[in-house]
Structures are given as structure tokens and as C-alpha cells.
C-alpha positions in Angstrom: -4.7 -40.0 -45.1 -6.4 -41.2 -42.1 -10.3 -41.8 -42.2 -12.7 -43.5 -40.1 -16.4 -44.5 -40.8 -18.5 -45.6 -37.8 -21.2 -48.1 -38.2 -24.0 -45.3 -38.0 -22.5 -43.1 -40.6 -23.3 -43.5 -44.2 -21.3 -43.0 -47.5 -22.4 -42.8 -51.1 -20.0 -45.5 -52.1 -19.1 -48.4 -49.7 -16.8 -51.3 -50.8 -18.7 -54.7 -50.1 -18.3 -55.9 -46.5 -19.2 -59.9 -47.2 -17.7 -62.4 -49.4 -20.3 -65.0 -49.0 -20.5 -65.7 -45.1 -16.9 -64.4 -44.4 -16.8 -60.8 -43.4 -14.4 -59.0 -45.8 -12.0 -56.2 -44.3 -11.0 -54.0 -47.4 -7.4 -53.1 -47.8 -8.6 -49.7 -49.2 -11.8 -47.8 -49.5 -13.6 -45.8 -52.6 -13.7 -42.8 -50.3 -9.9 -42.6 -49.4 -8.4 -39.2 -49.7 -5.3 -38.5 -51.8 -2.0 -36.9 -50.0 -0.1 -33.9 -51.0 3.4 -34.3 -51.9 4.4 -32.5 -48.5 2.5 -35.1 -46.6 3.8 -38.0 -48.7 7.5 -37.0 -48.5 7.2 -36.3 -44.5 5.5 -39.7 -43.8 8.1 -41.4 -46.2 11.2 -39.8 -44.5 9.7 -40.7 -41.0 8.8 -44.4 -41.7 12.1 -45.2 -43.4 14.2 -43.5 -40.6 12.4 -45.1 -37.8 12.7 -48.6 -39.5 16.3 -48.0 -39.8 16.5 -47.0 -36.2 14.5 -49.8 -35.0 15.8 -52.6 -37.4 17.3 -54.6 -34.8 14.2 -55.2 -33.0 11.9 -58.0 -34.8 8.9 -57.5 -32.3 8.3 -53.8 -33.6 6.1 -53.5 -36.6 5.7 -50.0 -38.5 3.2 -49.1 -41.1 1.8 -46.0 -42.9 -1.7 -45.8 -44.1 -2.7 -49.1 -43.1 -6.2 -49.9 -42.1 -6.7 -50.6 -38.6 -9.9 -52.3 -37.8 -10.7 -52.2 -34.1 -14.0 -54.1 -33.7 -14.5 -57.7 -34.8 -17.4 -58.2 -37.2 -17.6 -54.4 -37.7 -15.6 -53.6 -41.1 -17.0 -49.9 -41.0 -15.2 -49.3 -38.0 -11.5 -48.5 -39.0 -8.8 -45.9 -38.8 -5.7 -45.5 -41.2 -3.0 -43.8 -39.1 -0.5 -41.7 -41.3 2.2 -43.5 -39.4 1.9 -46.0 -36.3 4.4 -48.1 -34.4 3.4 -51.1 -32.5 5.7 -52.7 -29.9 5.2 -56.6 -29.0 4.0 -57.3 -32.6 5.8 -59.4 -35.2 7.5 -57.2 -37.9 6.0 -59.0 -40.8 3.8 -58.2 -44.1 0.1 -57.2 -43.5 -2.6 -56.1 -45.8 -4.9 -55.0 -42.9 -4.4 -55.0 -39.1 -7.2 -56.5 -37.0 -7.0 -55.5 -33.5 -8.9 -58.5 -32.1 -6.2 -60.8 -33.8 -2.9 -58.6 -33.2 -4.3 -57.8 -29.4 -2.3 -54.7 -29.3 -3.1 -51.2 -30.4 -0.3 -49.3 -31.9 1.3 -47.5 -29.0 2.7 -44.7 -31.2 0.8 -42.8 -33.9 1.6 -39.7 -36.1 -1.0 -37.9 -38.1 -0.2 -35.2 -40.5 -2.7 -32.3 -40.4 -4.2 -31.1 -43.7 -7.5 -28.9 -44.6 -9.7 -32.1 -44.7 -8.5 -34.0 -41.4 -7.1 -31.5 -39.0 -10.5 -31.0 -37.2 -10.9 -34.9 -36.6 -7.1 -35.0 -35.7 -7.7 -32.8 -32.5 -11.0 -34.4 -31.7 -12.4 -37.7 -32.5 -9.0 -39.2 -33.0 -7.5 -38.1 -29.7 -10.5 -39.7 -27.9 -10.9 -42.9 -30.0 -7.1 -43.3 -29.9 -6.8 -43.1 -26.1 -9.8 -45.5 -25.8 -8.2 -48.3 -28.1 -4.8 -48.1 -26.3 -2.4 -45.7 -27.7 0.1 -44.4 -25.5 1.6 -41.5 -27.5 0.2 -39.4 -30.2 1.8 -36.7 -32.3 0.2 -34.2 -34.6 2.5 -32.7 -37.2 1.5 -29.6 -39.1 4.5 -29.0 -41.8 2.5 -26.2 -43.6 2.1 -24.7 -40.2 -1.5 -23.8 -41.2 -4.0 -25.8 -39.6 -3.0 -26.4 -35.9 -2.2 -24.0 -33.0 1.3 -25.2 -33.2 3.3 -27.3 -35.7 4.0 -30.0 -33.2 1.4 -31.2 -30.9 1.9 -34.2 -28.5 -0.4 -36.5 -26.5 0.4 -39.0 -24.1 -2.0 -41.5 -22.1 -2.5 -40.7 -18.6 -3.6 -42.9 -15.6 -7.4 -42.8 -16.6 -6.6 -44.1 -19.9 -7.1 -40.8 -21.7 -4.6 -39.0 -24.2 -3.8 -35.6 -22.7 -2.2 -32.7 -24.3 1.5 -32.3 -23.1 3.8 -29.5 -23.5 6.5 -29.1 -26.2 9.6 -27.2 -25.5 11.2 -25.0 -28.4 9.2 -27.1 -30.7 10.7 -30.6 -29.7 9.3 -33.4 -27.4 10.3 -36.5 -26.3 8.9 -39.9 -27.2 9.4 -42.3 -24.1 8.2 -45.2 -26.4 10.7 -44.5 -29.3 13.6 -43.0 -27.1 13.5 -40.2 -29.7 12.6 -36.5 -29.8 10.3 -35.2 -32.3 11.8 -32.0 -33.6 10.3 -29.1 -35.6 13.3 -27.2 -36.7 14.0 -24.9 -39.9 10.5 -25.7 -41.0 11.1 -29.5 -41.1 10.5 -32.2 -38.8 13.4 -34.6 -37.5 14.2 -37.2 -35.1 17.0 -36.7 -32.5 18.7 -39.4 -30.6 19.3 -38.2 -27.0 21.6 -40.9 -26.1 23.9 -40.3 -29.3 23.1 -36.4 -29.1 22.4 -36.4 -33.0 19.6 -36.2 -35.4 18.8 -39.3 -37.1 19.8 -39.3 -40.7 17.2 -39.8 -43.4 17.9 -42.3 -46.1 18.6 -39.4 -48.6 21.2 -37.9 -46.0 22.5 -41.7 -45.7 22.8 -42.2 -49.4 24.7 -38.7 -49.6 27.2 -39.8 -46.9 27.6 -43.1 -48.6 28.4 -41.4 -52.1 31.1 -39.2 -50.1 32.7 -41.9 -48.6 33.1 -43.7 -51.7 34.5 -40.8 -53.4 37.0 -40.7 -50.8 38.1 -44.2 -51.1 38.5 -44.0 -54.7 
């Protein structure tokens, strides 16, 4: 789950932020929240599908629940987006994401609403993600319990702020991804408008491969 701790906030248990003279930016925090199976399955499907779709691009980094530290010297200022896509950044392993080193805030961010996060998702995160440089922000409510709509979309305007955009028939185009995010039959899918078809999940690809093998045998 995404979380943020600003420097003027306090918590009962905070991981050490210094190792000697070196500032330490933790990979995880004592107060990290657990995920429901609905939340986990959705993010897992999305990240695997996006990685397959963007596999040919070496300068696209995709991650889930990775701590993004956005102010050098302030390890208490961080977000961990449920899913983020960064263009113009090398696709390599990271334990944390430091904005001052990467010099690129994730352009596309997905958050999955839950009972404990939805209020922050539609308030603080909209302001902060826009200020930090996000171009597109998508809020997903697979349980259809917390948000006004199961799919909400924001795009960066000329002032640098994220503004709510209208969805049509529970679908919206992501200009950066060149894909549509679609809420259909109580599930989220990614639709490729160029190919005029939904992207297959890894589970669906496995099933298709099994059918192909059965035909060949």
C-alpha cells in the first residue's frame, strides 16, 4: 500500500534514518500496511501485463510499491505508489527510487483505493504527485466501495497540477502508455487502441500457450 510520512509528522516506530554519517533511505518501513488479495492480484496483473507490453523499451522502468524518496536528505519524505511507470529511466533493479539521482518522477502512477488509503489518494496524493512531476494519475477501486467511480483519471495541465478528466463508459486513454484503462465486467483491463484488442494477462497467455501446445501434439 502507498504511504507517506512528512517530516512534521510523528510515528510510534520509525526506522533508523542514519548509518553513521550516511543518511539511510529504508526499503521498507515498520508501519507499512498489508494488502488484500484483490489489491495484490490487480497490481500483479497490471505490472506483468505492462512489462510484457513495454518489454522492447530499455528506458522504461516499471515498479510496484517501491519507496520513492523525493527530497535529498529527508528520508521521511517518501511515497510508495501501488504501480508506477517511468519513461527515460534505465530498466534496472532498484531497492529504492531517489528522485534527485534519477532526475525523473514517475510520469504514470496507479493507486488502488482501500478503506485506509482512499481519502489520501484523492487529496494529498493528487497535489503532491502533480507538484513532483506526474503526468497521469489513475485511481482504481476494484471493490467499487470507496470512490465516486471505480475508475478516476487525472492529467497534468499547463499549470503543472493534476486535474480530473472525464472517463467515458468506464474507460480512459493513457497518452503516455498508448493504452486505455478499462473497467469492464467488474475487472480492470488494458486495451490497445492500435491493435483494437485487450492485452492478455500472463494467466491468459499461459492458457493460450497451453491450447497451442495441445493443437500441435
